[in-house]
GUNU-294970 format. One record per residue (C-alpha): residue in one letter; residue number from 1; x, y, z. Coordinates in Angstrom, 3 decimals, decimal comma. Last residue first. Layout:
N
<pake><res>A</res><n>NUM</n><x>X</x><y>Y</y><z>Z</z></pake>
...
END
This chain:
199
<pake><res>X</res><n>199</n><x>11,024</x><y>10,570</y><z>17,340</z></pake>
<pake><res>X</res><n>198</n><x>12,325</x><y>8,971</y><z>14,148</z></pake>
<pake><res>X</res><n>197</n><x>11,634</x><y>10,876</y><z>10,953</z></pake>
<pake><res>X</res><n>196</n><x>11,367</x><y>8,682</y><z>7,857</z></pake>
<pake><res>X</res><n>195</n><x>11,971</x><y>10,712</y><z>4,681</z></pake>
<pake><res>X</res><n>194</n><x>15,511</x><y>9,353</y><z>4,273</z></pake>
<pake><res>X</res><n>193</n><x>14,025</x><y>5,945</y><z>3,481</z></pake>
<pake><res>X</res><n>192</n><x>12,590</x><y>7,484</y><z>0,308</z></pake>
<pake><res>X</res><n>191</n><x>16,002</x><y>8,020</y><z>-1,262</z></pake>
<pake><res>X</res><n>190</n><x>17,151</x><y>4,494</y><z>-0,446</z></pake>
<pake><res>X</res><n>189</n><x>13,961</x><y>2,979</y><z>-1,842</z></pake>
<pake><res>X</res><n>188</n><x>14,050</x><y>4,935</y><z>-5,102</z></pake>
<pake><res>X</res><n>187</n><x>17,711</x><y>4,125</y><z>-5,742</z></pake>
<pake><res>X</res><n>186</n><x>17,115</x><y>0,459</y><z>-4,933</z></pake>
<pake><res>X</res><n>185</n><x>14,238</x><y>0,299</y><z>-7,425</z></pake>
<pake><res>X</res><n>184</n><x>16,334</x><y>1,820</y><z>-10,192</z></pake>
<pake><res>X</res><n>183</n><x>19,156</x><y>-0,599</y><z>-9,417</z></pake>
<pake><res>X</res><n>182</n><x>16,702</x><y>-3,504</y><z>-9,483</z></pake>
<pake><res>X</res><n>181</n><x>15,776</x><y>-2,673</y><z>-13,081</z></pake>
<pake><res>X</res><n>180</n><x>12,036</x><y>-3,269</y><z>-13,439</z></pake>
<pake><res>X</res><n>179</n><x>10,921</x><y>-6,488</y><z>-15,121</z></pake>
<pake><res>X</res><n>178</n><x>10,359</x><y>-8,297</y><z>-11,799</z></pake>
<pake><res>X</res><n>177</n><x>7,864</x><y>-5,620</y><z>-10,744</z></pake>
<pake><res>X</res><n>176</n><x>5,779</x><y>-6,571</y><z>-13,744</z></pake>
<pake><res>X</res><n>175</n><x>5,757</x><y>-4,235</y><z>-16,711</z></pake>
<pake><res>X</res><n>174</n><x>2,495</x><y>-2,964</y><z>-18,151</z></pake>
<pake><res>X</res><n>173</n><x>2,526</x><y>-2,407</y><z>-21,889</z></pake>
<pake><res>X</res><n>172</n><x>3,010</x><y>1,108</y><z>-23,158</z></pake>
<pake><res>X</res><n>171</n><x>-0,109</x><y>3,196</y><z>-23,653</z></pake>
<pake><res>X</res><n>170</n><x>-1,342</x><y>3,997</y><z>-27,170</z></pake>
<pake><res>X</res><n>169</n><x>-3,380</x><y>7,206</y><z>-26,993</z></pake>
<pake><res>X</res><n>168</n><x>-1,313</x><y>8,283</y><z>-23,989</z></pake>
<pake><res>X</res><n>167</n><x>-2,919</x><y>8,612</y><z>-20,529</z></pake>
<pake><res>X</res><n>166</n><x>-0,248</x><y>10,901</y><z>-19,027</z></pake>
<pake><res>X</res><n>165</n><x>0,512</x><y>8,785</y><z>-15,967</z></pake>
<pake><res>X</res><n>164</n><x>0,320</x><y>9,162</y><z>-12,183</z></pake>
<pake><res>X</res><n>163</n><x>-3,380</x><y>10,018</y><z>-11,947</z></pake>
<pake><res>X</res><n>162</n><x>-4,726</x><y>9,771</y><z>-8,408</z></pake>
<pake><res>X</res><n>161</n><x>-8,020</x><y>8,379</y><z>-7,158</z></pake>
<pake><res>X</res><n>160</n><x>-9,872</x><y>8,181</y><z>-3,845</z></pake>
<pake><res>X</res><n>159</n><x>-12,976</x><y>6,176</y><z>-2,965</z></pake>
<pake><res>X</res><n>158</n><x>-14,556</x><y>6,689</y><z>0,453</z></pake>
<pake><res>X</res><n>157</n><x>-16,152</x><y>3,700</y><z>2,158</z></pake>
<pake><res>X</res><n>156</n><x>-19,135</x><y>4,169</y><z>4,463</z></pake>
<pake><res>X</res><n>155</n><x>-19,545</x><y>1,979</y><z>7,533</z></pake>
<pake><res>X</res><n>154</n><x>-22,484</x><y>0,116</y><z>9,072</z></pake>
<pake><res>X</res><n>153</n><x>-22,135</x><y>-0,668</y><z>12,763</z></pake>
<pake><res>X</res><n>152</n><x>-22,193</x><y>-3,671</y><z>15,101</z></pake>
<pake><res>X</res><n>151</n><x>-18,464</x><y>-4,256</y><z>15,126</z></pake>
<pake><res>X</res><n>150</n><x>-18,324</x><y>-4,520</y><z>11,334</z></pake>
<pake><res>X</res><n>149</n><x>-20,803</x><y>-3,991</y><z>8,513</z></pake>
<pake><res>X</res><n>148</n><x>-19,496</x><y>-2,543</y><z>5,247</z></pake>
<pake><res>X</res><n>147</n><x>-21,382</x><y>-0,687</y><z>2,499</z></pake>
<pake><res>X</res><n>146</n><x>-23,273</x><y>1,915</y><z>4,484</z></pake>
<pake><res>X</res><n>145</n><x>-22,685</x><y>4,493</y><z>1,735</z></pake>
<pake><res>X</res><n>144</n><x>-20,141</x><y>3,823</y><z>-0,995</z></pake>
<pake><res>X</res><n>143</n><x>-18,528</x><y>7,191</y><z>-1,592</z></pake>
<pake><res>X</res><n>142</n><x>-17,016</x><y>8,692</y><z>-4,721</z></pake>
<pake><res>X</res><n>141</n><x>-14,138</x><y>10,474</y><z>-6,427</z></pake>
<pake><res>X</res><n>140</n><x>-12,184</x><y>11,931</y><z>-3,505</z></pake>
<pake><res>X</res><n>139</n><x>-8,885</x><y>13,202</y><z>-4,867</z></pake>
<pake><res>X</res><n>138</n><x>-5,404</x><y>11,806</y><z>-4,238</z></pake>
<pake><res>X</res><n>137</n><x>-2,701</x><y>14,456</y><z>-4,410</z></pake>
<pake><res>X</res><n>136</n><x>-0,017</x><y>12,801</y><z>-2,310</z></pake>
<pake><res>X</res><n>135</n><x>-0,795</x><y>14,864</y><z>0,790</z></pake>
<pake><res>X</res><n>134</n><x>-4,483</x><y>14,130</y><z>0,177</z></pake>
<pake><res>X</res><n>133</n><x>-3,655</x><y>10,450</y><z>0,537</z></pake>
<pake><res>X</res><n>132</n><x>-1,899</x><y>10,915</y><z>3,859</z></pake>
<pake><res>X</res><n>131</n><x>-4,605</x><y>13,254</y><z>5,130</z></pake>
<pake><res>X</res><n>130</n><x>-7,383</x><y>10,771</y><z>4,340</z></pake>
<pake><res>X</res><n>129</n><x>-5,425</x><y>7,995</y><z>6,028</z></pake>
<pake><res>X</res><n>128</n><x>-5,004</x><y>10,016</y><z>9,204</z></pake>
<pake><res>X</res><n>127</n><x>-8,660</x><y>11,121</y><z>9,187</z></pake>
<pake><res>X</res><n>126</n><x>-10,119</x><y>7,623</y><z>8,972</z></pake>
<pake><res>X</res><n>125</n><x>-13,909</x><y>7,931</y><z>9,228</z></pake>
<pake><res>X</res><n>124</n><x>-14,883</x><y>6,306</y><z>6,962</z></pake>
<pake><res>X</res><n>123</n><x>-13,364</x><y>3,168</y><z>5,455</z></pake>
<pake><res>X</res><n>122</n><x>-10,809</x><y>4,190</y><z>2,839</z></pake>
<pake><res>X</res><n>121</n><x>-10,688</x><y>2,676</y><z>-0,655</z></pake>
<pake><res>X</res><n>120</n><x>-7,680</x><y>3,656</y><z>-2,754</z></pake>
<pake><res>X</res><n>119</n><x>-7,226</x><y>3,917</y><z>-6,503</z></pake>
<pake><res>X</res><n>118</n><x>-4,143</x><y>4,682</y><z>-8,576</z></pake>
<pake><res>X</res><n>117</n><x>-4,106</x><y>5,531</y><z>-12,276</z></pake>
<pake><res>X</res><n>116</n><x>-1,562</x><y>5,299</y><z>-15,099</z></pake>
<pake><res>X</res><n>115</n><x>0,646</x><y>2,289</y><z>-14,288</z></pake>
<pake><res>X</res><n>114</n><x>3,597</x><y>2,207</y><z>-16,688</z></pake>
<pake><res>X</res><n>113</n><x>5,684</x><y>-0,129</y><z>-14,467</z></pake>
<pake><res>X</res><n>112</n><x>8,195</x><y>2,685</y><z>-13,927</z></pake>
<pake><res>X</res><n>111</n><x>5,316</x><y>4,840</y><z>-12,666</z></pake>
<pake><res>X</res><n>110</n><x>4,459</x><y>2,056</y><z>-10,232</z></pake>
<pake><res>X</res><n>109</n><x>7,978</x><y>2,302</y><z>-8,800</z></pake>
<pake><res>X</res><n>108</n><x>7,634</x><y>6,039</y><z>-8,164</z></pake>
<pake><res>X</res><n>107</n><x>4,256</x><y>5,509</y><z>-6,484</z></pake>
<pake><res>X</res><n>106</n><x>5,647</x><y>2,731</y><z>-4,291</z></pake>
<pake><res>X</res><n>105</n><x>8,564</x><y>4,727</y><z>-2,987</z></pake>
<pake><res>X</res><n>104</n><x>6,819</x><y>7,999</y><z>-2,112</z></pake>
<pake><res>X</res><n>103</n><x>4,040</x><y>5,903</y><z>-0,609</z></pake>
<pake><res>X</res><n>102</n><x>6,462</x><y>4,111</y><z>1,703</z></pake>
<pake><res>X</res><n>101</n><x>8,239</x><y>7,287</y><z>2,820</z></pake>
<pake><res>X</res><n>100</n><x>4,993</x><y>9,189</y><z>3,382</z></pake>
<pake><res>X</res><n>99</n><x>3,503</x><y>6,310</y><z>5,352</z></pake>
<pake><res>X</res><n>98</n><x>6,654</x><y>6,062</y><z>7,448</z></pake>
<pake><res>X</res><n>97</n><x>6,348</x><y>9,719</y><z>8,388</z></pake>
<pake><res>X</res><n>96</n><x>7,361</x><y>8,925</y><z>11,993</z></pake>
<pake><res>X</res><n>95</n><x>4,047</x><y>9,776</y><z>13,659</z></pake>
<pake><res>X</res><n>94</n><x>2,403</x><y>6,390</y><z>12,979</z></pake>
<pake><res>X</res><n>93</n><x>5,253</x><y>4,515</y><z>14,633</z></pake>
<pake><res>X</res><n>92</n><x>3,622</x><y>2,853</y><z>17,649</z></pake>
<pake><res>X</res><n>91</n><x>0,519</x><y>2,064</y><z>15,559</z></pake>
<pake><res>X</res><n>90</n><x>2,593</x><y>-0,203</y><z>13,311</z></pake>
<pake><res>X</res><n>89</n><x>1,722</x><y>1,131</y><z>9,864</z></pake>
<pake><res>X</res><n>88</n><x>-0,590</x><y>-0,326</y><z>7,229</z></pake>
<pake><res>X</res><n>87</n><x>-0,900</x><y>0,634</y><z>3,560</z></pake>
<pake><res>X</res><n>86</n><x>-3,059</x><y>-0,542</y><z>0,661</z></pake>
<pake><res>X</res><n>85</n><x>-3,010</x><y>0,605</y><z>-2,950</z></pake>
<pake><res>X</res><n>84</n><x>-5,094</x><y>-0,238</y><z>-6,007</z></pake>
<pake><res>X</res><n>83</n><x>-3,621</x><y>-0,311</y><z>-9,473</z></pake>
<pake><res>X</res><n>82</n><x>-4,734</x><y>0,849</y><z>-12,909</z></pake>
<pake><res>X</res><n>81</n><x>-3,171</x><y>0,290</y><z>-16,336</z></pake>
<pake><res>X</res><n>80</n><x>-4,675</x><y>-3,227</y><z>-16,484</z></pake>
<pake><res>X</res><n>79</n><x>-8,261</x><y>-1,931</y><z>-16,378</z></pake>
<pake><res>X</res><n>78</n><x>-8,926</x><y>-2,719</y><z>-20,059</z></pake>
<pake><res>X</res><n>77</n><x>-8,110</x><y>-6,371</y><z>-19,373</z></pake>
<pake><res>X</res><n>76</n><x>-10,887</x><y>-6,970</y><z>-16,845</z></pake>
<pake><res>X</res><n>75</n><x>-9,624</x><y>-8,159</y><z>-13,427</z></pake>
<pake><res>X</res><n>74</n><x>-10,104</x><y>-4,878</y><z>-11,590</z></pake>
<pake><res>X</res><n>73</n><x>-7,815</x><y>-2,817</y><z>-9,365</z></pake>
<pake><res>X</res><n>72</n><x>-5,045</x><y>-5,403</y><z>-9,173</z></pake>
<pake><res>X</res><n>71</n><x>-2,747</x><y>-4,786</y><z>-6,229</z></pake>
<pake><res>X</res><n>70</n><x>-0,156</x><y>-2,371</y><z>-4,920</z></pake>
<pake><res>X</res><n>69</n><x>1,512</x><y>-2,887</y><z>-1,575</z></pake>
<pake><res>X</res><n>68</n><x>2,401</x><y>-0,997</y><z>1,568</z></pake>
<pake><res>X</res><n>67</n><x>4,176</x><y>-1,924</y><z>4,767</z></pake>
<pake><res>X</res><n>66</n><x>5,025</x><y>-0,610</y><z>8,201</z></pake>
<pake><res>X</res><n>65</n><x>7,148</x><y>-1,262</y><z>11,277</z></pake>
<pake><res>X</res><n>64</n><x>9,238</x><y>-4,241</y><z>10,144</z></pake>
<pake><res>X</res><n>63</n><x>12,126</x><y>-4,726</y><z>12,602</z></pake>
<pake><res>X</res><n>62</n><x>15,712</x><y>-4,650</y><z>11,288</z></pake>
<pake><res>X</res><n>61</n><x>16,631</x><y>-1,561</y><z>13,350</z></pake>
<pake><res>X</res><n>60</n><x>13,673</x><y>0,280</y><z>11,850</z></pake>
<pake><res>X</res><n>59</n><x>12,249</x><y>-1,518</y><z>8,840</z></pake>
<pake><res>X</res><n>58</n><x>9,850</x><y>-0,309</y><z>6,161</z></pake>
<pake><res>X</res><n>57</n><x>8,252</x><y>-2,971</y><z>3,979</z></pake>
<pake><res>X</res><n>56</n><x>7,299</x><y>-2,789</y><z>0,322</z></pake>
<pake><res>X</res><n>55</n><x>5,124</x><y>-4,921</y><z>-1,939</z></pake>
<pake><res>X</res><n>54</n><x>5,580</x><y>-3,805</y><z>-5,535</z></pake>
<pake><res>X</res><n>53</n><x>3,319</x><y>-5,484</y><z>-8,092</z></pake>
<pake><res>X</res><n>52</n><x>3,435</x><y>-8,474</y><z>-10,430</z></pake>
<pake><res>X</res><n>51</n><x>4,696</x><y>-11,668</y><z>-8,779</z></pake>
<pake><res>X</res><n>50</n><x>4,968</x><y>-9,860</y><z>-5,442</z></pake>
<pake><res>X</res><n>49</n><x>1,169</x><y>-9,712</y><z>-5,125</z></pake>
<pake><res>X</res><n>48</n><x>0,758</x><y>-13,468</y><z>-5,461</z></pake>
<pake><res>X</res><n>47</n><x>3,621</x><y>-14,271</y><z>-3,084</z></pake>
<pake><res>X</res><n>46</n><x>2,321</x><y>-11,861</y><z>-0,436</z></pake>
<pake><res>X</res><n>45</n><x>-1,164</x><y>-13,347</y><z>-0,571</z></pake>
<pake><res>X</res><n>44</n><x>0,313</x><y>-16,853</y><z>-0,482</z></pake>
<pake><res>X</res><n>43</n><x>2,256</x><y>-15,970</y><z>2,652</z></pake>
<pake><res>X</res><n>42</n><x>-0,995</x><y>-14,792</y><z>4,241</z></pake>
<pake><res>X</res><n>41</n><x>-2,719</x><y>-18,052</y><z>3,397</z></pake>
<pake><res>X</res><n>40</n><x>0,058</x><y>-20,027</y><z>5,068</z></pake>
<pake><res>X</res><n>39</n><x>0,146</x><y>-17,694</y><z>8,087</z></pake>
<pake><res>X</res><n>38</n><x>-3,519</x><y>-18,102</y><z>8,880</z></pake>
<pake><res>X</res><n>37</n><x>-5,672</x><y>-15,070</y><z>8,194</z></pake>
<pake><res>X</res><n>36</n><x>-6,997</x><y>-13,120</y><z>11,194</z></pake>
<pake><res>X</res><n>35</n><x>-10,775</x><y>-13,058</y><z>10,889</z></pake>
<pake><res>X</res><n>34</n><x>-13,198</x><y>-10,198</y><z>10,251</z></pake>
<pake><res>X</res><n>33</n><x>-11,647</x><y>-8,426</y><z>7,242</z></pake>
<pake><res>X</res><n>32</n><x>-13,326</x><y>-5,081</y><z>6,641</z></pake>
<pake><res>X</res><n>31</n><x>-10,055</x><y>-3,241</y><z>7,176</z></pake>
<pake><res>X</res><n>30</n><x>-10,105</x><y>0,199</y><z>8,783</z></pake>
<pake><res>X</res><n>29</n><x>-13,023</x><y>-1,116</y><z>10,854</z></pake>
<pake><res>X</res><n>28</n><x>-10,795</x><y>-1,362</y><z>13,906</z></pake>
<pake><res>X</res><n>27</n><x>-9,687</x><y>-3,513</y><z>16,848</z></pake>
<pake><res>X</res><n>26</n><x>-9,361</x><y>-7,116</y><z>15,656</z></pake>
<pake><res>X</res><n>25</n><x>-8,549</x><y>-6,595</y><z>11,987</z></pake>
<pake><res>X</res><n>24</n><x>-6,393</x><y>-3,471</y><z>12,353</z></pake>
<pake><res>X</res><n>23</n><x>-4,721</x><y>-5,114</y><z>15,344</z></pake>
<pake><res>X</res><n>22</n><x>-3,745</x><y>-8,086</y><z>13,100</z></pake>
<pake><res>X</res><n>21</n><x>-2,102</x><y>-6,116</y><z>10,278</z></pake>
<pake><res>X</res><n>20</n><x>1,093</x><y>-5,220</y><z>12,120</z></pake>
<pake><res>X</res><n>19</n><x>1,662</x><y>-8,745</y><z>13,430</z></pake>
<pake><res>X</res><n>18</n><x>0,743</x><y>-10,059</y><z>9,957</z></pake>
<pake><res>X</res><n>17</n><x>3,654</x><y>-8,138</y><z>8,489</z></pake>
<pake><res>X</res><n>16</n><x>6,032</x><y>-9,668</y><z>11,022</z></pake>
<pake><res>X</res><n>15</n><x>4,745</x><y>-13,186</y><z>10,345</z></pake>
<pake><res>X</res><n>14</n><x>4,755</x><y>-12,776</y><z>6,557</z></pake>
<pake><res>X</res><n>13</n><x>8,284</x><y>-11,435</y><z>6,214</z></pake>
<pake><res>X</res><n>12</n><x>9,483</x><y>-14,845</y><z>4,997</z></pake>
<pake><res>X</res><n>11</n><x>7,353</x><y>-14,369</y><z>1,893</z></pake>
<pake><res>X</res><n>10</n><x>9,568</x><y>-11,436</y><z>0,983</z></pake>
<pake><res>X</res><n>9</n><x>8,884</x><y>-7,703</y><z>0,928</z></pake>
<pake><res>X</res><n>8</n><x>10,833</x><y>-5,261</y><z>-1,211</z></pake>
<pake><res>X</res><n>7</n><x>12,949</x><y>-2,867</y><z>0,789</z></pake>
<pake><res>X</res><n>6</n><x>12,796</x><y>0,268</y><z>2,927</z></pake>
<pake><res>X</res><n>5</n><x>15,512</x><y>0,698</y><z>5,540</z></pake>
<pake><res>X</res><n>4</n><x>15,885</x><y>2,843</y><z>8,645</z></pake>
<pake><res>X</res><n>3</n><x>18,632</x><y>2,430</y><z>11,250</z></pake>
<pake><res>X</res><n>2</n><x>17,883</x><y>4,501</y><z>14,364</z></pake>
<pake><res>X</res><n>1</n><x>16,816</x><y>2,897</y><z>17,596</z></pake>
END
């Protein structure tokens, strides 16, 4: 075990990505999803996100062990300079700094897209996720109390935010992921892959 690679996700990655996501659905309240999505729907989710935002996977020896993606924060036009983030790591690799490597990549790419603000919702408690986001400078900006019901309990959701832009008076238009130079993306991904620490 040893070769690490971070790359953009493809629809054909859906089964491997869903393998990572499934235990979070069935065993935790980290996601509020109840049912495992079928593979067709999951491919469509990936396709939709990849049309505008970065969707990244981390591979160790050609096997996907973690992924992160950005998504629309709110559908109203004035919110277009914001993005939400989600991240999931194979529980066998949570100590390998894969989350740090993936977030380092996706944040740098979102800056190239002219995104200004990032938002994350974390079901409470989730100490590992809180620490990851605090590591990257996310700040707690609010809490939804008793907002999600799963496994017989009500759960709070913590809202975190991070500014990655300068909030200019006239912001540049948002670029889609397809408008970003692939060489710039590759440079970011290769650099970030070095942050993974295999045990």
